[in-house]
Backbone as CSV, one residue per row, in Angstrom:
resi,resn,N_x,N_y,N_z,CA_x,CA_y,CA_z,C_x,C_y,C_z
1,MET,31.573,-12.201,-31.756,31.959,-13.599,-31.764,30.711,-14.482,-31.774
2,GLY,30.120,-14.632,-32.931,28.873,-15.364,-33.020,29.036,-16.870,-32.985
3,GLN,30.140,-17.403,-33.502,30.319,-18.850,-33.578,30.827,-19.404,-32.245
4,LYS,30.291,-20.567,-31.882,30.599,-21.181,-30.591,31.487,-22.405,-30.767
5,ALA,32.245,-22.701,-29.722,33.163,-23.834,-29.793,33.217,-24.591,-28.467
6,VAL,33.501,-25.884,-28.578,33.840,-26.751,-27.442,35.289,-27.159,-27.640
7,VAL,36.119,-26.944,-26.624,37.547,-27.220,-26.715,37.894,-28.457,-25.881
8,LEU,38.717,-29.341,-26.452,39.252,-30.481,-25.718,40.540,-30.037,-25.058
9,LEU,40.595,-30.091,-23.745,41.697,-29.482,-22.997,42.366,-30.478,-22.057
10,SER,43.639,-30.776,-22.311,44.416,-31.620,-21.405,45.394,-30.816,-20.555
11,SER,45.535,-29.557,-20.864,46.488,-28.617,-20.292,47.904,-28.814,-20.829
12,GLY,48.065,-29.640,-21.848,49.330,-29.720,-22.559,49.520,-28.484,-23.441
13,LEU,50.687,-28.348,-24.032,50.990,-27.165,-24.856,49.961,-26.969,-25.968
14,ASP,49.693,-28.022,-26.730,48.861,-27.890,-27.928,47.413,-27.509,-27.583
15,SER,46.802,-28.246,-26.647,45.404,-27.983,-26.334,45.258,-26.622,-25.628
16,THR,46.236,-26.272,-24.821,46.145,-24.976,-24.112,46.238,-23.811,-25.079
17,VAL,47.166,-23.892,-26.006,47.296,-22.818,-27.008,46.027,-22.734,-27.853
18,ASN,45.464,-23.878,-28.201,44.194,-23.851,-28.959,43.073,-23.238,-28.150
19,LEU,43.043,-23.486,-26.837,42.018,-22.850,-25.985,42.144,-21.335,-26.014
20,TYR,43.353,-20.832,-25.820,43.556,-19.363,-25.786,43.273,-18.733,-27.141
21,ARG,43.666,-19.413,-28.204,43.361,-18.874,-29.541,41.854,-18.913,-29.825
22,ALA,41.206,-20.001,-29.409,39.763,-20.106,-29.617,39.023,-19.014,-28.848
23,CYS,39.495,-18.707,-27.657,38.854,-17.647,-26.868,39.019,-16.289,-27.531
24,GLN,40.081,-16.135,-28.322,40.316,-14.888,-29.062,39.367,-14.771,-30.259
25,ASP,39.112,-15.906,-30.933,38.392,-15.875,-32.217,36.921,-16.286,-32.116
26,LEU,36.575,-17.055,-31.057,35.252,-17.674,-30.985,34.663,-17.510,-29.589
27,ASP,33.425,-17.930,-29.438,32.774,-17.984,-28.141,32.924,-19.401,-27.610
28,VAL,33.869,-19.608,-26.690,34.123,-20.956,-26.151,33.098,-21.223,-25.031
29,VAL,32.161,-22.103,-25.306,31.082,-22.370,-24.351,31.421,-23.474,-23.366
30,LEU,32.464,-24.245,-23.665,32.825,-25.363,-22.768,34.215,-25.882,-23.104
31,ALA,34.968,-26.244,-22.074,36.216,-26.981,-22.259,36.056,-28.332,-21.563
32,LEU,36.442,-29.403,-22.252,36.319,-30.757,-21.714,37.679,-31.336,-21.425
33,THR,37.836,-31.855,-20.218,39.046,-32.614,-19.850,38.634,-34.034,-19.543
34,PHE,39.355,-35.002,-20.108,38.981,-36.396,-19.971,39.862,-37.109,-18.945
35,ASP,39.201,-37.826,-18.037,39.878,-38.666,-17.076,39.595,-40.116,-17.460
36,TYR,40.592,-40.753,-18.086,40.417,-42.131,-18.530,41.384,-43.057,-17.790
37,GLY,41.769,-42.632,-16.597,42.679,-43.435,-15.794,44.132,-43.207,-16.119
38,GLN,44.449,-42.171,-16.862,45.832,-41.875,-17.219,46.628,-41.428,-15.984
39,LYS,47.919,-41.716,-15.995,48.770,-41.412,-14.847,48.836,-39.929,-14.533
40,ALA,48.641,-39.097,-15.529,48.722,-37.641,-15.339,47.376,-36.993,-15.107
41,ALA,46.330,-37.763,-14.884,44.968,-37.232,-14.824,44.790,-36.087,-13.840
42,SER,45.282,-36.283,-12.603,45.037,-35.265,-11.578,45.682,-33.940,-11.932
43,GLN,46.896,-33.998,-12.491,47.588,-32.761,-12.890,46.913,-32.134,-14.109
44,GLU,46.514,-32.927,-15.059,45.838,-32.390,-16.235,44.555,-31.666,-15.839
45,ILE,43.807,-32.268,-14.954,42.532,-31.664,-14.509,42.798,-30.373,-13.751
46,ALA,43.763,-30.404,-12.833,44.051,-29.214,-12.013,44.484,-28.039,-12.851
47,TYR,45.404,-28.262,-13.793,45.893,-27.158,-14.615,44.862,-26.723,-15.653
48,SER,44.087,-27.649,-16.169,43.012,-27.257,-17.087,42.016,-26.333,-16.391
49,ARG,41.717,-26.660,-15.135,40.785,-25.841,-14.368,41.345,-24.422,-14.187
50,LYS,42.641,-24.310,-13.935,43.254,-22.998,-13.776,43.078,-22.134,-15.025
51,HIS,43.338,-22.725,-16.186,43.198,-21.977,-17.436,41.745,-21.522,-17.636
52,CYS,40.828,-22.417,-17.365,39.408,-22.073,-17.580,38.939,-20.995,-16.614
53,GLU,39.398,-21.054,-15.384,39.049,-20.015,-14.419,39.605,-18.655,-14.861
54,LYS,40.831,-18.666,-15.352,41.456,-17.425,-15.817,40.670,-16.807,-16.987
55,LEU,40.205,-17.674,-17.887,39.554,-17.213,-19.099,38.030,-17.095,-18.965
56,GLY,37.487,-17.541,-17.836,36.052,-17.497,-17.643,35.295,-18.499,-18.506
57,VAL,35.919,-19.650,-18.751,35.323,-20.689,-19.589,34.770,-21.804,-18.698
58,SER,33.586,-22.259,-19.003,32.999,-23.389,-18.287,33.837,-24.645,-18.527
59,HIS,34.094,-25.396,-17.455,34.969,-26.566,-17.539,34.275,-27.807,-17.001
60,LYS,34.396,-28.909,-17.723,33.796,-30.148,-17.296,34.790,-31.287,-17.439
61,VAL,34.866,-32.136,-16.417,35.692,-33.339,-16.452,34.784,-34.514,-16.826
62,VAL,35.147,-35.218,-17.876,34.394,-36.399,-18.323,35.184,-37.640,-17.926
63,GLU,34.578,-38.490,-17.101,35.246,-39.697,-16.637,34.947,-40.875,-17.544
64,LEU,36.001,-41.535,-17.992,35.888,-42.688,-18.898,36.731,-43.833,-18.352
65,PRO,36.358,-44.392,-17.189,37.214,-45.431,-16.581,37.361,-46.669,-17.427
66,TRP,36.377,-46.959,-18.253,36.433,-48.175,-19.090,37.555,-48.113,-20.133
67,LEU,37.977,-46.908,-20.495,38.988,-46.782,-21.536,40.322,-47.364,-21.080
68,SER,40.640,-47.165,-19.798,41.865,-47.736,-19.278,41.750,-49.248,-19.078
69,GLN,40.524,-49.712,-18.880,40.307,-51.134,-18.629,40.515,-51.982,-19.887
70,ILE,40.398,-51.385,-21.058,40.564,-52.147,-22.292,41.892,-51.865,-22.977
71,SER,42.780,-51.137,-22.299,44.050,-50.745,-22.902,45.219,-51.190,-22.043
72,GLN,46.286,-51.601,-22.691,47.535,-51.938,-22.014,48.570,-50.814,-22.145
73,SER,48.111,-49.642,-22.533,49.004,-48.500,-22.753,49.788,-48.161,-21.482
74,ALA,51.040,-47.758,-21.676,51.838,-47.325,-20.544,51.283,-46.059,-19.906
75,LEU,50.412,-45.345,-20.580,49.806,-44.157,-19.988,48.841,-44.518,-18.851
76,VAL,48.277,-45.723,-18.900,47.246,-46.100,-17.934,47.596,-47.333,-17.111
77,SER,48.494,-48.156,-17.588,48.766,-49.449,-16.955,49.877,-49.336,-15.914
78,SER,49.658,-49.930,-14.752,50.700,-49.990,-13.730,51.719,-51.058,-14.029
79,PHE,51.448,-51.898,-15.029,52.337,-52.980,-15.404,53.242,-52.616,-16.592
80,SER,53.072,-51.417,-17.103,53.874,-50.978,-18.253,54.437,-49.605,-17.968
81,GLU,55.730,-49.424,-18.237,56.394,-48.163,-17.935,56.454,-47.253,-19.156
82,VAL,56.229,-45.993,-18.910,56.350,-44.969,-19.962,57.810,-44.864,-20.374
83,PRO,58.118,-44.922,-21.690,59.507,-44.751,-22.146,60.074,-43.421,-21.681
84,LEU,61.289,-43.446,-21.150,61.920,-42.253,-20.589,63.364,-42.111,-21.056
85,GLY,63.875,-40.899,-20.978,65.298,-40.631,-21.193,65.814,-41.097,-22.538
86,ASP,66.835,-41.968,-22.498,67.479,-42.441,-23.725,66.594,-43.366,-24.539
87,GLN,65.505,-43.864,-23.946,64.557,-44.675,-24.705,63.785,-43.851,-25.723
88,VAL,63.824,-42.523,-25.548,63.095,-41.586,-26.397,64.075,-40.858,-27.305
89,LYS,63.758,-40.822,-28.589,64.544,-40.024,-29.547,63.554,-39.324,-30.453
90,VAL,63.236,-38.074,-30.108,62.152,-37.380,-30.798,62.476,-37.068,-32.261
91,ASP,63.753,-37.084,-32.623,64.153,-36.797,-33.998,64.362,-38.072,-34.827
92,ASP,64.126,-39.221,-34.242,64.276,-40.497,-34.939,62.908,-41.125,-35.150
93,TYR,62.510,-41.263,-36.422,61.159,-41.723,-36.741,60.867,-43.127,-36.209
94,ASN,61.792,-44.064,-36.415,61.546,-45.451,-36.004,61.442,-45.594,-34.492
95,THR,62.294,-44.889,-33.773,62.217,-44.913,-32.314,60.899,-44.281,-31.835
96,SER,60.518,-43.177,-32.456,59.286,-42.498,-32.086,58.065,-43.357,-32.406
97,LEU,58.146,-44.097,-33.481,57.047,-44.994,-33.834,56.895,-46.077,-32.771
98,ASN,57.999,-46.572,-32.282,57.986,-47.601,-31.245,57.449,-47.056,-29.929
99,THR,57.907,-45.879,-29.525,57.421,-45.314,-28.263,55.954,-44.905,-28.377
100,ALA,55.519,-44.497,-29.563,54.108,-44.169,-29.777,53.224,-45.382,-29.545
101,GLN,53.673,-46.543,-29.984,52.908,-47.773,-29.784,52.750,-48.099,-28.299
102,LYS,53.772,-47.783,-27.518,53.723,-48.083,-26.084,52.754,-47.196,-25.320
103,VAL,52.484,-45.997,-25.838,51.570,-45.086,-25.128,50.233,-44.940,-25.853
104,TRP,49.995,-45.776,-26.853,48.737,-45.711,-27.600,47.580,-46.186,-26.735
105,VAL,46.499,-45.417,-26.700,45.281,-45.781,-25.987,44.177,-46.013,-27.019
106,SER,43.492,-47.149,-26.924,42.530,-47.598,-27.939,41.533,-46.533,-28.355
107,ASN,41.642,-46.082,-29.596,40.694,-45.136,-30.204,40.432,-43.897,-29.356
108,ARG,41.430,-43.476,-28.604,41.232,-42.382,-27.651,40.712,-41.105,-28.300
109,ASN,41.393,-40.610,-29.329,40.948,-39.353,-29.918,39.621,-39.499,-30.651
110,GLY,39.348,-40.705,-31.186,38.049,-40.931,-31.785,36.944,-40.818,-30.759
111,VAL,37.160,-41.405,-29.595,36.175,-41.324,-28.513,36.022,-39.892,-28.037
112,PHE,37.146,-39.219,-27.804,37.104,-37.849,-27.271,36.348,-36.895,-28.226
113,LEU,36.674,-36.983,-29.490,36.047,-36.053,-30.444,34.550,-36.336,-30.576
114,ASN,34.151,-37.576,-30.526,32.732,-37.876,-30.643,31.971,-37.389,-29.410
115,ILE,32.557,-37.522,-28.242,31.923,-37.005,-27.041,31.837,-35.478,-27.131
116,ALA,32.917,-34.838,-27.552,32.914,-33.385,-27.691,31.861,-32.934,-28.692
117,ALA,31.692,-33.695,-29.778,30.671,-33.338,-30.769,29.268,-33.443,-30.195
118,ALA,29.050,-34.423,-29.324,27.737,-34.557,-28.662,27.455,-33.334,-27.783
119,PHE,28.467,-32.914,-27.024,28.309,-31.702,-26.216,28.077,-30.497,-27.110
120,ALA,28.829,-30.415,-28.203,28.687,-29.285,-29.110,27.287,-29.229,-29.702
121,GLU,26.747,-30.357,-30.093,25.394,-30.368,-30.639,24.401,-29.918,-29.573
122,GLY,24.540,-30.457,-28.361,23.622,-30.093,-27.276,23.681,-28.616,-26.919
123,LEU,24.865,-28.025,-27.037,25.074,-26.607,-26.702,24.942,-25.688,-27.914
124,LYS,24.568,-26.289,-29.055,24.422,-25.539,-30.297,25.716,-24.822,-30.667
125,ALA,26.829,-25.528,-30.464,28.143,-24.995,-30.819,28.520,-25.429,-32.234
126,ASP,29.299,-24.601,-32.897,29.672,-24.852,-34.295,30.891,-25.777,-34.439
127,TYR,31.825,-25.704,-33.475,33.099,-26.385,-33.618,33.475,-27.216,-32.393
128,VAL,34.233,-28.261,-32.634,35.016,-28.927,-31.598,36.474,-28.695,-31.953
129,ILE,37.280,-28.380,-30.919,38.667,-27.976,-31.165,39.625,-28.801,-30.308
130,PRO,40.337,-29.757,-30.942,41.372,-30.499,-30.236,42.731,-29.825,-30.364
131,GLY,43.720,-30.363,-29.658,45.076,-29.840,-29.757,45.982,-30.815,-30.488
132,PHE,46.052,-30.716,-31.797,46.883,-31.590,-32.618,48.050,-30.773,-33.210
133,ASN,49.052,-31.483,-33.741,50.170,-30.810,-34.383,50.824,-31.730,-35.403
134,LYS,51.592,-31.154,-36.320,52.136,-31.941,-37.408,53.278,-32.855,-36.978
135,GLU,53.970,-32.514,-35.873,55.042,-33.366,-35.384,54.509,-34.727,-34.968
136,GLU,53.537,-34.729,-34.073,53.030,-35.986,-33.531,52.161,-36.736,-34.539
137,ALA,51.654,-36.010,-35.533,50.853,-36.691,-36.566,51.693,-37.702,-37.370
138,GLN,53.020,-37.544,-37.334,53.866,-38.482,-38.061,53.828,-39.890,-37.476
139,THR,53.622,-39.983,-36.152,53.570,-41.293,-35.503,52.224,-41.571,-34.831
140,PHE,51.398,-40.549,-34.684,50.043,-40.734,-34.167,49.060,-40.295,-35.245
141,PRO,48.551,-41.229,-36.068,47.661,-40.824,-37.169,46.400,-40.126,-36.723
142,ASP,46.001,-40.331,-35.448,44.806,-39.643,-34.962,45.109,-38.220,-34.461
143,ASN,46.270,-37.726,-34.815,46.616,-36.307,-34.602,46.694,-35.548,-35.913
144,SER,46.328,-36.196,-36.995,46.543,-35.620,-38.327,45.364,-34.819,-38.848
145,ASP,45.653,-33.981,-39.817,44.611,-33.197,-40.477,43.627,-34.114,-41.194
146,GLU,44.131,-35.178,-41.793,43.254,-36.130,-42.478,42.248,-36.749,-41.516
147,PHE,42.718,-37.139,-40.341,41.826,-37.702,-39.329,40.743,-36.690,-38.938
148,LEU,41.140,-35.437,-38.761,40.186,-34.407,-38.354,39.132,-34.168,-39.432
149,ARG,39.550,-34.201,-40.700,38.594,-34.013,-41.805,37.598,-35.170,-41.867
150,ILE,38.086,-36.394,-41.641,37.201,-37.550,-41.661,36.221,-37.513,-40.504
151,MET,36.683,-37.092,-39.323,35.781,-36.955,-38.192,34.690,-35.933,-38.471
152,GLU,35.078,-34.820,-39.114,34.098,-33.793,-39.437,33.038,-34.339,-40.410
153,LYS,33.468,-35.142,-41.367,32.506,-35.737,-42.287,31.548,-36.651,-41.527
154,SER,32.074,-37.393,-40.558,31.247,-38.256,-39.727,30.207,-37.431,-38.959
155,PHE,30.643,-36.290,-38.389,29.735,-35.448,-37.628,28.623,-34.879,-38.492
156,SER,28.868,-34.737,-39.804,27.815,-34.229,-40.702,26.637,-35.210,-40.767
157,PHE,26.893,-36.472,-40.402,25.839,-37.465,-40.343,25.300,-37.639,-38.919
158,SER,26.175,-37.523,-37.924,25.817,-37.898,-36.560,25.330,-36.739,-35.689
159,THR,25.466,-35.475,-36.159,24.946,-34.334,-35.422,24.007,-33.524,-36.331
160,GLN,22.901,-33.104,-35.735,21.898,-32.385,-36.539,22.403,-31.039,-37.024
161,ASN,23.257,-30.398,-36.228,23.784,-29.091,-36.632,25.117,-29.207,-37.359
162,LYS,25.485,-30.448,-37.731,26.701,-30.688,-38.521,27.934,-30.013,-37.920
163,VAL,28.264,-30.454,-36.705,29.397,-29.898,-35.984,30.670,-30.005,-36.836
164,GLN,31.466,-28.932,-36.829,32.704,-28.912,-37.601,33.909,-29.058,-36.653
165,THR,35.059,-29.351,-37.239,36.289,-29.425,-36.464,37.198,-28.261,-36.844
166,LYS,37.981,-27.845,-35.867,38.973,-26.779,-36.107,40.141,-27.028,-35.164
167,CYS,41.346,-26.838,-35.679,42.533,-26.930,-34.837,43.526,-25.890,-35.345
168,PHE,43.859,-24.939,-34.510,44.720,-23.822,-34.914,46.182,-24.239,-35.100
169,THR,46.557,-25.410,-34.553,47.954,-25.815,-34.575,48.212,-27.037,-35.448
170,ILE,47.234,-27.458,-36.221,47.316,-28.732,-36.931,48.499,-28.813,-37.902
171,HIS,48.932,-27.680,-38.466,50.039,-27.676,-39.423,51.331,-27.098,-38.815
172,MET,51.417,-27.063,-37.482,52.546,-26.437,-36.806,53.378,-27.445,-36.019
173,ASP,54.677,-27.121,-35.845,55.502,-27.910,-34.952,55.498,-27.259,-33.570
174,LYS,56.158,-27.922,-32.622,56.098,-27.441,-31.224,56.699,-26.021,-31.067
175,ARG,57.740,-25.757,-31.814,58.389,-24.435,-31.707,57.398,-23.340,-32.118
176,ALA,56.707,-23.560,-33.235,55.748,-22.570,-33.714,54.564,-22.446,-32.758
177,ILE,54.166,-23.569,-32.175,53.038,-23.550,-31.216,53.417,-22.754,-29.973
178,ALA,54.633,-22.966,-29.502,55.116,-22.218,-28.336,55.143,-20.715,-28.645
179,GLN,55.568,-20.349,-29.855,55.581,-18.945,-30.246,54.165,-18.358,-30.266
180,MET,53.213,-19.137,-30.780,51.826,-18.668,-30.761,51.367,-18.468,-29.302
181,GLY,51.773,-19.409,-28.442,51.403,-19.264,-27.028,51.951,-18.008,-26.396
182,ARG,53.183,-17.641,-26.750,53.749,-16.397,-26.235,52.953,-15.189,-26.714
183,GLU,52.576,-15.204,-27.979,51.806,-14.076,-28.532,50.410,-13.964,-27.884
184,LEU,49.894,-15.103,-27.414,48.584,-15.122,-26.774,48.673,-14.938,-25.268
185,ASN,49.898,-14.748,-24.760,50.141,-14.585,-23.315,49.663,-15.785,-22.502
186,VAL,49.896,-16.976,-23.042,49.572,-18.198,-22.322,50.511,-18.318,-21.110
187,PRO,49.989,-18.583,-19.912,50.855,-18.798,-18.751,51.479,-20.183,-18.800
188,PHE,52.709,-20.263,-19.271,53.360,-21.548,-19.490,53.561,-22.329,-18.189
189,GLU,53.573,-21.630,-17.053,53.741,-22.328,-15.777,52.525,-23.189,-15.435
190,TRP,51.432,-22.996,-16.156,50.218,-23.793,-15.944,50.059,-24.904,-16.996
191,ILE,51.064,-25.113,-17.807,50.984,-26.187,-18.802,51.531,-27.478,-18.187
192,TRP,50.815,-28.576,-18.415,51.297,-29.887,-17.944,51.571,-30.751,-19.173
193,PRO,52.845,-30.878,-19.562,53.198,-31.600,-20.788,53.479,-33.069,-20.556
194,CYS,53.470,-33.514,-19.305,54.054,-34.803,-18.915,53.063,-35.967,-18.991
195,TYR,53.564,-37.143,-19.376,52.779,-38.368,-19.361,52.569,-38.875,-17.924
196,LEU,53.391,-38.416,-17.003,53.333,-38.872,-15.623,52.660,-37.835,-14.734
197,GLY,52.378,-38.211,-13.502,51.606,-37.336,-12.632,52.330,-36.932,-11.367
198,GLY,53.642,-36.707,-11.463,54.398,-36.301,-10.284,54.153,-34.856,-9.888
199,ALA,54.893,-34.391,-8.915,54.736,-33.014,-8.466,55.177,-32.016,-9.508
200,ARG,56.152,-32.438,-10.364,56.639,-31.604,-11.451,56.773,-32.483,-12.705
201,PRO,56.714,-31.895,-13.892,56.930,-32.671,-15.115,58.262,-33.398,-15.085
202,CYS,58.280,-34.654,-15.559,59.489,-35.474,-15.428,60.629,-34.988,-16.294
203,GLY,60.302,-34.356,-17.438,61.344,-33.874,-18.338,61.984,-34.967,-19.174
204,ALA,61.571,-36.224,-18.969,62.237,-37.337,-19.644,61.316,-38.104,-20.604
205,CYS,60.016,-38.032,-20.434,59.127,-38.736,-21.335,59.089,-38.022,-22.699
206,GLU,58.503,-38.690,-23.682,58.503,-38.102,-25.037,57.726,-36.792,-25.075
207,SER,56.616,-36.753,-24.365,55.806,-35.526,-24.368,56.577,-34.357,-23.782
208,CYS,57.243,-34.575,-22.651,58.070,-33.521,-22.045,59.194,-33.101,-22.993
209,GLN,59.867,-34.078,-23.607,60.999,-33.757,-24.468,60.555,-32.953,-25.697
210,ARG,59.410,-33.288,-26.254,58.919,-32.507,-27.389,58.550,-31.088,-26.936
């Protein structure tokens, strides 16, 4: 396993499956979890740490408090509620577009990928690996393959070793990603899919429902 990778890990289904697959195919030198003031931060960090300890992967939490300060997203704001229950219709495009706008955080994935690329360059890693999928790319353009390709082109200018992007789930839906997770023996009890930070996943937000 000569090629090295830095994985972006939130402990959700997509990023966790990408971590386990990357560990199978590459030398994962670091997993990054971002704390940007999101309501689920403590749970995401705790479960990400569990996966990294199990796999023997170095884990770092990157704090970005300013990101929540410039965003009114329901993910970070105490004045805005995350859409739940009947407010969410994962099979309805227009409803999903509306709920996506409510949880949008300003340039979040752009910031995350650029930070990951900086770590990758410093660690002489070849790839940065986020957890994207084709379902959410329909309403979150920064989850799309096109976005990833454009970011990679940017890294060819901004990193000396021309860091590349890779995502094992970019063309998959949640069902296929879950199947890949089973084949990789991912411990699903350590996945945190929820937008909220309660003792257990709420089961009602869009992320839980998907």
